[in-house]
C-alpha positions as protocol buffer text, in pm:
chain_id: "A"
residue {
  index: 1
  type: UNK
  ca { x: -29 y: 7 z: 32 }
}
residue {
  index: 2
  type: UNK
  ca { x: 353 y: 249 z: 6 }
}
residue {
  index: 3
  type: UNK
  ca { x: 408 y: 176 z: -323 }
}
residue {
  index: 4
  type: UNK
  ca { x: 285 y: 533 z: -453 }
}
residue {
  index: 5
  type: UNK
  ca { x: 453 y: 702 z: -215 }
}
residue {
  index: 6
  type: UNK
  ca { x: 804 y: 744 z: -421 }
}
residue {
  index: 7
  type: UNK
  ca { x: 567 y: 854 z: -706 }
}
residue {
  index: 8
  type: UNK
  ca { x: 430 y: 1170 z: -557 }
}
residue {
  index: 9
  type: UNK
  ca { x: 785 y: 1262 z: -390 }
}
residue {
  index: 10
  type: UNK
  ca { x: 841 y: 1261 z: -776 }
}
residue {
  index: 11
  type: UNK
  ca { x: 640 y: 1519 z: -911 }
}
residue {
  index: 12
  type: UNK
  ca { x: 670 y: 1727 z: -651 }
}
residue {
  index: 13
  type: UNK
  ca { x: 1123 y: 1718 z: -812 }
}
residue {
  index: 14
  type: UNK
  ca { x: 930 y: 1806 z: -1103 }
}
residue {
  index: 15
  type: UNK
  ca { x: 827 y: 2125 z: -947 }
}
residue {
  index: 16
  type: UNK
  ca { x: 1206 y: 2256 z: -964 }
}
residue {
  index: 17
  type: UNK
  ca { x: 1257 y: 2486 z: -1273 }
}
residue {
  index: 18
  type: UNK
  ca { x: 1557 y: 2382 z: -1350 }
}
residue {
  index: 19
  type: UNK
  ca { x: 1529 y: 1976 z: -1281 }
}
residue {
  index: 20
  type: UNK
  ca { x: 1235 y: 2052 z: -1529 }
}
residue {
  index: 21
  type: UNK
  ca { x: 1473 y: 2189 z: -1795 }
}
residue {
  index: 22
  type: UNK
  ca { x: 1778 y: 1964 z: -1770 }
}
residue {
  index: 23
  type: UNK
  ca { x: 1530 y: 1668 z: -1849 }
}
residue {
  index: 24
  type: UNK
  ca { x: 1333 y: 1842 z: -2111 }
}
residue {
  index: 25
  type: UNK
  ca { x: 1694 y: 1902 z: -2282 }
}
residue {
  index: 26
  type: UNK
  ca { x: 1767 y: 1521 z: -2260 }
}
residue {
  index: 27
  type: UNK
  ca { x: 1434 y: 1407 z: -2418 }
}
residue {
  index: 28
  type: UNK
  ca { x: 1426 y: 1742 z: -2655 }
}
residue {
  index: 29
  type: UNK
  ca { x: 1747 y: 1579 z: -2787 }
}
residue {
  index: 30
  type: UNK
  ca { x: 1769 y: 1276 z: -2728 }
}
residue {
  index: 31
  type: UNK
  ca { x: 2055 y: 1244 z: -2529 }
}
residue {
  index: 32
  type: UNK
  ca { x: 2218 y: 1087 z: -2230 }
}
residue {
  index: 33
  type: UNK
  ca { x: 2311 y: 1220 z: -1895 }
}
residue {
  index: 34
  type: UNK
  ca { x: 2658 y: 1108 z: -1938 }
}
residue {
  index: 35
  type: UNK
  ca { x: 3021 y: 1123 z: -1759 }
}
residue {
  index: 36
  type: UNK
  ca { x: 3343 y: 1296 z: -1821 }
}
residue {
  index: 37
  type: UNK
  ca { x: 3693 y: 1331 z: -1657 }
}
residue {
  index: 38
  type: UNK
  ca { x: 3745 y: 1734 z: -1567 }
}
residue {
  index: 39
  type: UNK
  ca { x: 4049 y: 1889 z: -1572 }
}
residue {
  index: 40
  type: UNK
  ca { x: 4007 y: 1865 z: -1180 }
}
residue {
  index: 41
  type: UNK
  ca { x: 4025 y: 1455 z: -1210 }
}
residue {
  index: 42
  type: UNK
  ca { x: 3721 y: 1419 z: -1053 }
}
residue {
  index: 43
  type: UNK
  ca { x: 3412 y: 1316 z: -1200 }
}
residue {
  index: 44
  type: UNK
  ca { x: 3151 y: 1583 z: -1364 }
}
residue {
  index: 45
  type: UNK
  ca { x: 2768 y: 1553 z: -1505 }
}
residue {
  index: 46
  type: UNK
  ca { x: 2856 y: 1835 z: -1710 }
}
residue {
  index: 47
  type: UNK
  ca { x: 2530 y: 1940 z: -1851 }
}
residue {
  index: 48
  type: UNK
  ca { x: 2344 y: 1866 z: -1524 }
}
residue {
  index: 49
  type: UNK
  ca { x: 2594 y: 2123 z: -1356 }
}
residue {
  index: 50
  type: UNK
  ca { x: 2524 y: 2333 z: -1576 }
}
residue {
  index: 51
  type: UNK
  ca { x: 2181 y: 2340 z: -1581 }
}
residue {
  index: 52
  type: UNK
  ca { x: 2102 y: 2283 z: -1226 }
}
residue {
  index: 53
  type: UNK
  ca { x: 2414 y: 2547 z: -1097 }
}
residue {
  index: 54
  type: UNK
  ca { x: 2668 y: 2542 z: -924 }
}
residue {
  index: 55
  type: UNK
  ca { x: 2489 y: 2518 z: -547 }
}
residue {
  index: 56
  type: UNK
  ca { x: 2350 y: 2148 z: -651 }
}
residue {
  index: 57
  type: UNK
  ca { x: 2482 y: 1846 z: -566 }
}
residue {
  index: 58
  type: UNK
  ca { x: 2440 y: 1672 z: -840 }
}
residue {
  index: 59
  type: UNK
  ca { x: 2546 y: 1284 z: -769 }
}
residue {
  index: 60
  type: UNK
  ca { x: 2356 y: 1361 z: -511 }
}
residue {
  index: 61
  type: UNK
  ca { x: 2023 y: 1526 z: -718 }
}
residue {
  index: 62
  type: UNK
  ca { x: 2156 y: 1206 z: -943 }
}
residue {
  index: 63
  type: UNK
  ca { x: 2053 y: 925 z: -629 }
}
residue {
  index: 64
  type: UNK
  ca { x: 1719 y: 1099 z: -599 }
}
residue {
  index: 65
  type: UNK
  ca { x: 1620 y: 1080 z: -936 }
}
residue {
  index: 66
  type: UNK
  ca { x: 1728 y: 684 z: -977 }
}
residue {
  index: 67
  type: UNK
  ca { x: 1541 y: 603 z: -656 }
}
residue {
  index: 68
  type: UNK
  ca { x: 1240 y: 828 z: -780 }
}
residue {
  index: 69
  type: UNK
  ca { x: 1232 y: 620 z: -1097 }
}
residue {
  index: 70
  type: UNK
  ca { x: 1282 y: 933 z: -1366 }
}
residue {
  index: 71
  type: UNK
  ca { x: 1655 y: 833 z: -1449 }
}
residue {
  index: 72
  type: UNK
  ca { x: 1755 y: 551 z: -1511 }
}
residue {
  index: 73
  type: UNK
  ca { x: 2104 y: 399 z: -1559 }
}
residue {
  index: 74
  type: UNK
  ca { x: 2172 y: 333 z: -1912 }
}
residue {
  index: 75
  type: UNK
  ca { x: 2516 y: 195 z: -1947 }
}
residue {
  index: 76
  type: UNK
  ca { x: 2815 y: 182 z: -1730 }
}
residue {
  index: 77
  type: UNK
  ca { x: 3209 y: 210 z: -1765 }
}
residue {
  index: 78
  type: UNK
  ca { x: 3495 y: 139 z: -1560 }
}
residue {
  index: 79
  type: UNK
  ca { x: 3788 y: 413 z: -1472 }
}
residue {
  index: 80
  type: UNK
  ca { x: 4091 y: 379 z: -1266 }
}
residue {
  index: 81
  type: UNK
  ca { x: 4208 y: 614 z: -1011 }
}
residue {
  index: 82
  type: UNK
  ca { x: 4450 y: 716 z: -796 }
}
residue {
  index: 83
  type: UNK
  ca { x: 4418 y: 538 z: -449 }
}
residue {
  index: 84
  type: UNK
  ca { x: 4561 y: 857 z: -316 }
}
residue {
  index: 85
  type: UNK
  ca { x: 4424 y: 1087 z: -454 }
}
residue {
  index: 86
  type: UNK
  ca { x: 4098 y: 1018 z: -660 }
}
residue {
  index: 87
  type: UNK
  ca { x: 4150 y: 1081 z: -906 }
}
residue {
  index: 88
  type: UNK
  ca { x: 4069 y: 913 z: -1256 }
}
residue {
  index: 89
  type: UNK
  ca { x: 4240 y: 1083 z: -1467 }
}
residue {
  index: 90
  type: UNK
  ca { x: 4610 y: 922 z: -1448 }
}
residue {
  index: 91
  type: UNK
  ca { x: 4847 y: 896 z: -1695 }
}
residue {
  index: 92
  type: UNK
  ca { x: 4894 y: 487 z: -1806 }
}
residue {
  index: 93
  type: UNK
  ca { x: 5205 y: 409 z: -1869 }
}
residue {
  index: 94
  type: UNK
  ca { x: 5484 y: 130 z: -2003 }
}
residue {
  index: 95
  type: UNK
  ca { x: 5734 y: 27 z: -1776 }
}
residue {
  index: 96
  type: UNK
  ca { x: 6028 y: -264 z: -1842 }
}
residue {
  index: 97
  type: UNK
  ca { x: 6043 y: -571 z: -1670 }
}
residue {
  index: 98
  type: UNK
  ca { x: 6386 y: -592 z: -1636 }
}
residue {
  index: 99
  type: UNK
  ca { x: 6552 y: -222 z: -1592 }
}
residue {
  index: 100
  type: UNK
  ca { x: 6180 y: -76 z: -1497 }
}
residue {
  index: 101
  type: UNK
  ca { x: 6249 y: 221 z: -1777 }
}
residue {
  index: 102
  type: UNK
  ca { x: 5988 y: 359 z: -1925 }
}
residue {
  index: 103
  type: UNK
  ca { x: 6085 y: 424 z: -2275 }
}
residue {
  index: 104
  type: UNK
  ca { x: 5972 y: 101 z: -2419 }
}
residue {
  index: 105
  type: UNK
  ca { x: 5876 y: 39 z: -2824 }
}
residue {
  index: 106
  type: UNK
  ca { x: 5612 y: -95 z: -2943 }
}
residue {
  index: 107
  type: UNK
  ca { x: 5659 y: -336 z: -3221 }
}
residue {
  index: 108
  type: UNK
  ca { x: 5480 y: -571 z: -3493 }
}
residue {
  index: 109
  type: UNK
  ca { x: 5534 y: -919 z: -3612 }
}
residue {
  index: 110
  type: UNK
  ca { x: 5423 y: -865 z: -3940 }
}
residue {
  index: 111
  type: UNK
  ca { x: 5378 y: -1128 z: -4275 }
}
residue {
  index: 112
  type: UNK
  ca { x: 5352 y: -981 z: -4575 }
}
residue {
  index: 113
  type: UNK
  ca { x: 5028 y: -1224 z: -4754 }
}
residue {
  index: 114
  type: UNK
  ca { x: 5206 y: -1158 z: -5119 }
}
residue {
  index: 115
  type: UNK
  ca { x: 5499 y: -1307 z: -5106 }
}
residue {
  index: 116
  type: UNK
  ca { x: 5476 y: -1469 z: -4774 }
}
residue {
  index: 117
  type: UNK
  ca { x: 5785 y: -1290 z: -4583 }
}
residue {
  index: 118
  type: UNK
  ca { x: 5771 y: -1221 z: -4184 }
}
residue {
  index: 119
  type: UNK
  ca { x: 5977 y: -948 z: -4035 }
}
residue {
  index: 120
  type: UNK
  ca { x: 5957 y: -639 z: -3807 }
}
residue {
  index: 121
  type: UNK
  ca { x: 5662 y: -354 z: -3927 }
}
residue {
  index: 122
  type: UNK
  ca { x: 5982 y: -116 z: -3900 }
}
residue {
  index: 123
  type: UNK
  ca { x: 6124 y: -327 z: -4189 }
}
residue {
  index: 124
  type: UNK
  ca { x: 5808 y: -284 z: -4398 }
}
residue {
  index: 125
  type: UNK
  ca { x: 5912 y: 142 z: -4398 }
}
residue {
  index: 126
  type: UNK
  ca { x: 6040 y: 284 z: -4626 }
}
residue {
  index: 127
  type: UNK
  ca { x: 6072 y: 660 z: -4635 }
}
residue {
  index: 128
  type: UNK
  ca { x: 5715 y: 722 z: -4542 }
}
residue {
  index: 129
  type: UNK
  ca { x: 5639 y: 476 z: -4736 }
}
residue {
  index: 130
  type: UNK
  ca { x: 5496 y: 127 z: -4715 }
}
residue {
  index: 131
  type: UNK
  ca { x: 5722 y: -175 z: -4898 }
}
residue {
  index: 132
  type: UNK
  ca { x: 5814 y: -545 z: -4848 }
}
residue {
  index: 133
  type: UNK
  ca { x: 6142 y: -600 z: -4782 }
}
residue {
  index: 134
  type: UNK
  ca { x: 6150 y: -907 z: -4944 }
}
residue {
  index: 135
  type: UNK
  ca { x: 6022 y: -853 z: -5281 }
}
residue {
  index: 136
  type: UNK
  ca { x: 5999 y: -463 z: -5316 }
}
residue {
  index: 137
  type: UNK
  ca { x: 5651 y: -499 z: -5396 }
}
residue {
  index: 138
  type: UNK
  ca { x: 5469 y: -116 z: -5266 }
}
residue {
  index: 139
  type: UNK
  ca { x: 5184 y: -250 z: -4991 }
}
residue {
  index: 140
  type: UNK
  ca { x: 4885 y: 14 z: -5099 }
}
residue {
  index: 141
  type: UNK
  ca { x: 4622 y: -131 z: -4850 }
}
residue {
  index: 142
  type: UNK
  ca { x: 4678 y: -238 z: -4475 }
}
residue {
  index: 143
  type: UNK
  ca { x: 4515 y: -611 z: -4580 }
}
residue {
  index: 144
  type: UNK
  ca { x: 4817 y: -696 z: -4759 }
}
residue {
  index: 145
  type: UNK
  ca { x: 4978 y: -733 z: -4436 }
}
residue {
  index: 146
  type: UNK
  ca { x: 4887 y: -982 z: -4155 }
}
residue {
  index: 147
  type: UNK
  ca { x: 5019 y: -921 z: -3791 }
}
residue {
  index: 148
  type: UNK
  ca { x: 5129 y: -1247 z: -3659 }
}
residue {
  index: 149
  type: UNK
  ca { x: 5222 y: -1126 z: -3354 }
}
residue {
  index: 150
  type: UNK
  ca { x: 5338 y: -785 z: -3157 }
}
residue {
  index: 151
  type: UNK
  ca { x: 5622 y: -716 z: -2874 }
}
residue {
  index: 152
  type: UNK
  ca { x: 5722 y: -457 z: -2654 }
}
residue {
  index: 153
  type: UNK
  ca { x: 6133 y: -308 z: -2709 }
}
residue {
  index: 154
  type: UNK
  ca { x: 6291 y: -149 z: -2441 }
}
residue {
  index: 155
  type: UNK
  ca { x: 6502 y: 112 z: -2607 }
}
residue {
  index: 156
  type: UNK
  ca { x: 6706 y: 133 z: -2267 }
}
residue {
  index: 157
  type: UNK
  ca { x: 6804 y: -262 z: -2217 }
}
residue {
  index: 158
  type: UNK
  ca { x: 6689 y: -394 z: -2521 }
}
residue {
  index: 159
  type: UNK
  ca { x: 6533 y: -668 z: -2331 }
}
residue {
  index: 160
  type: UNK
  ca { x: 6194 y: -750 z: -2539 }
}
residue {
  index: 161
  type: UNK
  ca { x: 5841 y: -901 z: -2387 }
}
residue {
  index: 162
  type: UNK
  ca { x: 5527 y: -933 z: -2489 }
}
residue {
  index: 163
  type: UNK
  ca { x: 5373 y: -887 z: -2184 }
}
residue {
  index: 164
  type: UNK
  ca { x: 5488 y: -505 z: -1999 }
}
residue {
  index: 165
  type: UNK
  ca { x: 5456 y: -301 z: -1682 }
}
residue {
  index: 166
  type: UNK
  ca { x: 5163 y: -102 z: -1671 }
}
residue {
  index: 167
  type: UNK
  ca { x: 5223 y: 165 z: -1435 }
}
residue {
  index: 168
  type: UNK
  ca { x: 5017 y: 493 z: -1370 }
}
residue {
  index: 169
  type: UNK
  ca { x: 5117 y: 831 z: -1296 }
}
residue {
  index: 170
  type: UNK
  ca { x: 4870 y: 1104 z: -1115 }
}
residue {
  index: 171
  type: UNK
  ca { x: 4842 y: 1422 z: -1223 }
}
residue {
  index: 172
  type: UNK
  ca { x: 4847 y: 1503 z: -783 }
}
residue {
  index: 173
  type: UNK
  ca { x: 5190 y: 1438 z: -694 }
}
residue {
  index: 174
  type: UNK
  ca { x: 5373 y: 1295 z: -973 }
}
residue {
  index: 175
  type: UNK
  ca { x: 5376 y: 1016 z: -745 }
}
residue {
  index: 176
  type: UNK
  ca { x: 5333 y: 588 z: -958 }
}
residue {
  index: 177
  type: UNK
  ca { x: 5092 y: 334 z: -857 }
}
residue {
  index: 178
  type: UNK
  ca { x: 5049 y: 17 z: -1031 }
}
residue {
  index: 179
  type: UNK
  ca { x: 4802 y: -241 z: -1127 }
}
residue {
  index: 180
  type: UNK
  ca { x: 4814 y: -396 z: -810 }
}
residue {
  index: 181
  type: UNK
  ca { x: 4708 y: -51 z: -638 }
}
residue {
  index: 182
  type: UNK
  ca { x: 4503 y: 116 z: -870 }
}
residue {
  index: 183
  type: UNK
  ca { x: 4129 y: 183 z: -738 }
}
residue {
  index: 184
  type: UNK
  ca { x: 3860 y: 64 z: -1016 }
}
residue {
  index: 185
  type: UNK
  ca { x: 3571 y: 278 z: -1032 }
}
residue {
  index: 186
  type: UNK
  ca { x: 3223 y: 240 z: -1223 }
}
residue {
  index: 187
  type: UNK
  ca { x: 3049 y: 561 z: -1340 }
}
residue {
  index: 188
  type: UNK
  ca { x: 2699 y: 548 z: -1465 }
}
residue {
  index: 189
  type: UNK
  ca { x: 2560 y: 769 z: -1779 }
}
residue {
  index: 190
  type: UNK
  ca { x: 2206 y: 790 z: -1738 }
}
residue {
  index: 191
  type: UNK
  ca { x: 1857 y: 846 z: -1962 }
}
residue {
  index: 192
  type: UNK
  ca { x: 1521 y: 914 z: -1854 }
}
residue {
  index: 193
  type: UNK
  ca { x: 1334 y: 654 z: -1683 }
}
residue {
  index: 194
  type: UNK
  ca { x: 1045 y: 505 z: -1956 }
}
residue {
  index: 195
  type: UNK
  ca { x: 802 y: 452 z: -1647 }
}
residue {
  index: 196
  type: UNK
  ca { x: 832 y: 831 z: -1625 }
}
residue {
  index: 197
  type: UNK
  ca { x: 766 y: 957 z: -1922 }
}
residue {
  index: 198
  type: UNK
  ca { x: 410 y: 972 z: -1929 }
}
residue {
  index: 199
  type: UNK
  ca { x: 366 y: 1196 z: -1585 }
}
residue {
  index: 200
  type: UNK
  ca { x: 667 y: 1477 z: -1802 }
}
residue {
  index: 201
  type: UNK
  ca { x: 423 y: 1482 z: -2111 }
}
residue {
  index: 202
  type: UNK
  ca { x: 305 y: 1732 z: -2053 }
}
residue {
  index: 203
  type: UNK
  ca { x: 441 y: 1893 z: -1753 }
}
residue {
  index: 204
  type: UNK
  ca { x: 809 y: 1945 z: -1895 }
}
residue {
  index: 205
  type: UNK
  ca { x: 693 y: 2138 z: -2282 }
}
residue {
  index: 206
  type: UNK
  ca { x: 472 y: 2382 z: -2031 }
}
residue {
  index: 207
  type: UNK
  ca { x: 801 y: 2658 z: -1960 }
}
residue {
  index: 208
  type: UNK
  ca { x: 865 y: 2691 z: -2338 }
}
residue {
  index: 209
  type: UNK
  ca { x: 468 y: 2700 z: -2414 }
}
residue {
  index: 210
  type: UNK
  ca { x: 430 y: 2932 z: -2191 }
}
residue {
  index: 211
  type: UNK
  ca { x: 806 y: 3170 z: -2258 }
}
residue {
  index: 212
  type: UNK
  ca { x: 672 y: 3158 z: -2646 }
}
residue {
  index: 213
  type: UNK
  ca { x: 308 y: 3304 z: -2542 }
}
residue {
  index: 214
  type: UNK
  ca { x: 503 y: 3599 z: -2345 }
}
residue {
  index: 215
  type: UNK
  ca { x: 735 y: 3670 z: -2623 }
}
residue {
  index: 216
  type: UNK
  ca { x: 462 y: 3701 z: -2844 }
}
residue {
  index: 217
  type: UNK
  ca { x: 265 y: 3989 z: -2615 }
}
residue {
  index: 218
  type: UNK
  ca { x: 536 y: 4177 z: -2641 }
}
residue {
  index: 219
  type: UNK
  ca { x: 753 y: 4079 z: -2271 }
}
residue {
  index: 220
  type: UNK
  ca { x: 1148 y: 3997 z: -2299 }
}
residue {
  index: 221
  type: UNK
  ca { x: 1165 y: 3663 z: -2137 }
}
residue {
  index: 222
  type: UNK
  ca { x: 1412 y: 3409 z: -1938 }
}
residue {
  index: 223
  type: UNK
  ca { x: 1292 y: 3049 z: -1892 }
}
residue {
  index: 224
  type: UNK
  ca { x: 1444 y: 2927 z: -1675 }
}
residue {
  index: 225
  type: UNK
  ca { x: 1534 y: 3258 z: -1492 }
}
residue {
  index: 226
  type: UNK
  ca { x: 1740 y: 3383 z: -1206 }
}
residue {
  index: 227
  type: UNK
  ca { x: 1624 y: 3647 z: -1062 }
}
residue {
  index: 228
  type: UNK
  ca { x: 1785 y: 3866 z: -804 }
}
residue {
  index: 229
  type: UNK
  ca { x: 1552 y: 4004 z: -556 }
}
residue {
  index: 230
  type: UNK
  ca { x: 1603 y: 4325 z: -304 }
}
residue {
  index: 231
  type: UNK
  ca { x: 1739 y: 4118 z: -56 }
}
residue {
  index: 232
  type: UNK
  ca { x: 2013 y: 4074 z: -288 }
}
residue {
  index: 233
  type: UNK
  ca { x: 1909 y: 3653 z: -277 }
}
residue {
  index: 234
  type: UNK
  ca { x: 1937 y: 3495 z: -605 }
}
residue {
  index: 235
  type: UNK
  ca { x: 1549 y: 3289 z: -686 }
}
residue {
  index: 236
  type: UNK
  ca { x: 1438 y: 3019 z: -967 }
}
residue {
  index: 237
  type: UNK
  ca { x: 1151 y: 3091 z: -1121 }
}
residue {
  index: 238
  type: UNK
  ca { x: 1050 y: 2860 z: -1441 }
}
residue {
  index: 239
  type: UNK
  ca { x: 926 y: 3183 z: -1638 }
}
residue {
  index: 240
  type: UNK
  ca { x: 1014 y: 3537 z: -1548 }
}
residue {
  index: 241
  type: UNK
  ca { x: 910 y: 3785 z: -1813 }
}
residue {
  index: 242
  type: UNK
  ca { x: 911 y: 4182 z: -1892 }
}
residue {
  index: 243
  type: UNK
  ca { x: 798 y: 4455 z: -2064 }
}
residue {
  index: 244
  type: UNK
  ca { x: 855 y: 4829 z: -1991 }
}
residue {
  index: 245
  type: UNK
  ca { x: 802 y: 4831 z: -1602 }
}
residue {
  index: 246
  type: UNK
  ca { x: 564 y: 4518 z: -1623 }
}
residue {
  index: 247
  type: UNK
  ca { x: 723 y: 4229 z: -1454 }
}
residue {
  index: 248
  type: UNK
  ca { x: 562 y: 3860 z: -1463 }
}
residue {
  index: 249
  type: UNK
  ca { x: 716 y: 3571 z: -1177 }
}
residue {
  index: 250
  type: UNK
  ca { x: 530 y: 3244 z: -1291 }
}
residue {
  index: 251
  type: UNK
  ca { x: 574 y: 2955 z: -1106 }
}
residue {
  index: 252
  type: UNK
  ca { x: 454 y: 2551 z: -1244 }
}
residue {
  index: 253
  type: UNK
  ca { x: 370 y: 2311 z: -927 }
}
residue {
  index: 254
  type: UNK
  ca { x: 297 y: 2004 z: -1037 }
}
residue {
  index: 255
  type: UNK
  ca { x: 180 y: 1692 z: -789 }
}
residue {
  index: 256
  type: UNK
  ca { x: -39 y: 1357 z: -804 }
}
residue {
  index: 257
  type: UNK
  ca { x: -276 y: 1508 z: -556 }
}
residue {
  index: 258
  type: UNK
  ca { x: -433 y: 1863 z: -533 }
}
residue {
  index: 259
  type: UNK
  ca { x: -138 y: 2084 z: -494 }
}
residue {
  index: 260
  type: UNK
  ca { x: -105 y: 2187 z: -152 }
}
residue {
  index: 261
  type: UNK
  ca { x: -66 y: 2562 z: 15 }
}
residue {
  index: 262
  type: UNK
  ca { x: 325 y: 2487 z: 90 }
}
residue {
  index: 263
  type: UNK
  ca { x: 331 y: 2586 z: -313 }
}
residue {
  index: 264
  type: UNK
  ca { x: 228 y: 2918 z: -241 }
}
residue {
  index: 265
  type: UNK
  ca { x: 421 y: 3022 z: 45 }
}
residue {
  index: 266
  type: UNK
  ca { x: 715 y: 2890 z: -127 }
}
residue {
  index: 267
  type: UNK
  ca { x: 620 y: 3124 z: -424 }
}
residue {
  index: 268
  type: UNK
  ca { x: 479 y: 3379 z: -236 }
}
residue {
  index: 269
  type: UNK
  ca { x: 857 y: 3394 z: -41 }
}
residue {
  index: 270
  type: UNK
  ca { x: 1050 y: 3427 z: -421 }
}
residue {
  index: 271
  type: UNK
  ca { x: 799 y: 3708 z: -535 }
}
residue {
  index: 272
  type: UNK
  ca { x: 757 y: 3921 z: -178 }
}
residue {
  index: 273
  type: UNK
  ca { x: 1175 y: 3951 z: -192 }
}
residue {
  index: 274
  type: UNK
  ca { x: 1117 y: 4003 z: -651 }
}
residue {
  index: 275
  type: UNK
  ca { x: 832 y: 4214 z: -649 }
}
residue {
  index: 276
  type: UNK
  ca { x: 662 y: 4144 z: -970 }
}
residue {
  index: 277
  type: UNK
  ca { x: 412 y: 4286 z: -1104 }
}
residue {
  index: 278
  type: UNK
  ca { x: 207 y: 3951 z: -1134 }
}
residue {
  index: 279
  type: UNK
  ca { x: 256 y: 3650 z: -1018 }
}
residue {
  index: 280
  type: UNK
  ca { x: 106 y: 3314 z: -1128 }
}
residue {
  index: 281
  type: UNK
  ca { x: 80 y: 2961 z: -969 }
}
residue {
  index: 282
  type: UNK
  ca { x: 50 y: 2700 z: -1197 }
}
residue {
  index: 283
  type: UNK
  ca { x: -144 y: 2391 z: -1006 }
}
residue {
  index: 284
  type: UNK
  ca { x: -145 y: 2053 z: -1186 }
}
residue {
  index: 285
  type: UNK
  ca { x: -404 y: 1885 z: -1120 }
}
residue {
  index: 286
  type: UNK
  ca { x: -513 y: 2148 z: -886 }
}
residue {
  index: 287
  type: UNK
  ca { x: -475 y: 2344 z: -600 }
}
residue {
  index: 288
  type: UNK
  ca { x: -583 y: 2235 z: -262 }
}
residue {
  index: 289
  type: UNK
  ca { x: -873 y: 2475 z: -96 }
}
residue {
  index: 290
  type: UNK
  ca { x: -562 y: 2562 z: 149 }
}
residue {
  index: 291
  type: UNK
  ca { x: -368 y: 2669 z: -134 }
}
residue {
  index: 292
  type: UNK
  ca { x: -697 y: 2875 z: -278 }
}
residue {
  index: 293
  type: UNK
  ca { x: -762 y: 3045 z: 61 }
}
residue {
  index: 294
  type: UNK
  ca { x: -369 y: 3191 z: 76 }
}
residue {
  index: 295
  type: UNK
  ca { x: -409 y: 3328 z: -336 }
}
residue {
  index: 296
  type: UNK
  ca { x: -560 y: 3648 z: -246 }
}
residue {
  index: 297
  type: UNK
  ca { x: -426 y: 3741 z: 115 }
}
residue {
  index: 298
  type: UNK
  ca { x: -46 y: 3610 z: -111 }
}
residue {
  index: 299
  type: UNK
  ca { x: -95 y: 3821 z: -416 }
}
residue {
  index: 300
  type: UNK
  ca { x: -55 y: 3518 z: -630 }
}
residue {
  index: 301
  type: UNK
  ca { x: -277 y: 3447 z: -940 }
}
residue {
  index: 302
  type: UNK
  ca { x: -369 y: 3106 z: -933 }
}
residue {
  index: 303
  type: UNK
  ca { x: -453 y: 2840 z: -1296 }
}
residue {
  index: 304
  type: UNK
  ca { x: -546 y: 2489 z: -1248 }
}
residue {
  index: 305
  type: UNK
  ca { x: -507 y: 2288 z: -1492 }
}
residue {
  index: 306
  type: UNK
  ca { x: -614 y: 1880 z: -1538 }
}
residue {
  index: 307
  type: UNK
  ca { x: -299 y: 1780 z: -1763 }
}
residue {
  index: 308
  type: UNK
  ca { x: -138 y: 2096 z: -1857 }
}
residue {
  index: 309
  type: UNK
  ca { x: -334 y: 2085 z: -2162 }
}
residue {
  index: 310
  type: UNK
  ca { x: -502 y: 2414 z: -2136 }
}
residue {
  index: 311
  type: UNK
  ca { x: -218 y: 2610 z: -1903 }
}
residue {
  index: 312
  type: UNK
  ca { x: -121 y: 2866 z: -2217 }
}
residue {
  index: 313
  type: UNK
  ca { x: -493 y: 2960 z: -2243 }
}
residue {
  index: 314
  type: UNK
  ca { x: -540 y: 2999 z: -1889 }
}
residue {
  index: 315
  type: UNK
  ca { x: -288 y: 3173 z: -1798 }
}
residue {
  index: 316
  type: UNK
  ca { x: -305 y: 3417 z: -2076 }
}
residue {
  index: 317
  type: UNK
  ca { x: -643 y: 3513 z: -2015 }
}
residue {
  index: 318
  type: UNK
  ca { x: -512 y: 3615 z: -1662 }
}
residue {
  index: 319
  type: UNK
  ca { x: -266 y: 3843 z: -1774 }
}
residue {
  index: 320
  type: UNK
  ca { x: -476 y: 3982 z: -2025 }
}
residue {
  index: 321
  type: UNK
  ca { x: -732 y: 4028 z: -1817 }
}
residue {
  index: 322
  type: UNK
  ca { x: -543 y: 4189 z: -1498 }
}
residue {
  index: 323
  type: UNK
  ca { x: -298 y: 4373 z: -1772 }
}
residue {
  index: 324
  type: UNK
  ca { x: -24 y: 4259 z: -1615 }
}
residue {
  index: 325
  type: UNK
  ca { x: 26 y: 4535 z: -1463 }
}
residue {
  index: 326
  type: UNK
  ca { x: -35 y: 4470 z: -1066 }
}
């Protein structure tokens, strides 16, 4: 009987404009949330960091979205990590098993399929062109050569081996570690969970549609927006629009039940600091009675819509009816 609870929490996550913007980009651009190794040697999700902002713990956000079945693991790979500094960008080097020098050259034993000659690959190099040292025939295609074996030749002691020692150089402290010491860490790429697509279908399309509507009305629009209030604090909004001296702050609250009063209170806290001409809170699928009771006293216009399909029309009616002049 407790199964629906995670989905309720997930829909509340959608109410964050930056979260919806990130999910929207993943869906509309058909891209994964993929990890990469930054200049600091740490694992980064650059798209998430760019959209969510520097104050958000991206890995914590991903964990919460996976827990709520909004995101799912799409692929995994392992990276080598320094066991001391936990950097995932070490430099790999081949080390001679005899003298431990790190200046080996990779050699291949190559067969010329035309005449059957077998020799070191360097013997086929004739001043930048390939030619068989036995029959003198020019090599015009790699298909004419067959690699029969590979070895590594140390340029220090000239010893040869087919199994050199692999060592790693950490970029922090310049210390070395080997395969016995290294840490292997799994990093994952994520996609939007198919089970969440139904819930996201309408809500993720609202912001750009509302932004387009306001732009058509002559407003300068930011969506999502980060607006600095009179206190100096910066607030996140789904849509913020300006036209002359008029400003519109717009937020979308989504839940699986009527949106409660806390959404109005949270939105009011932002608008009290930002002081827009008009503050509009969209409630999907509806607003609770407690939320409605706060509407007038908090200076917030509530727009209710069951599935999001009528939101643009209703918001436009509210703005045109009030003149958006507050």
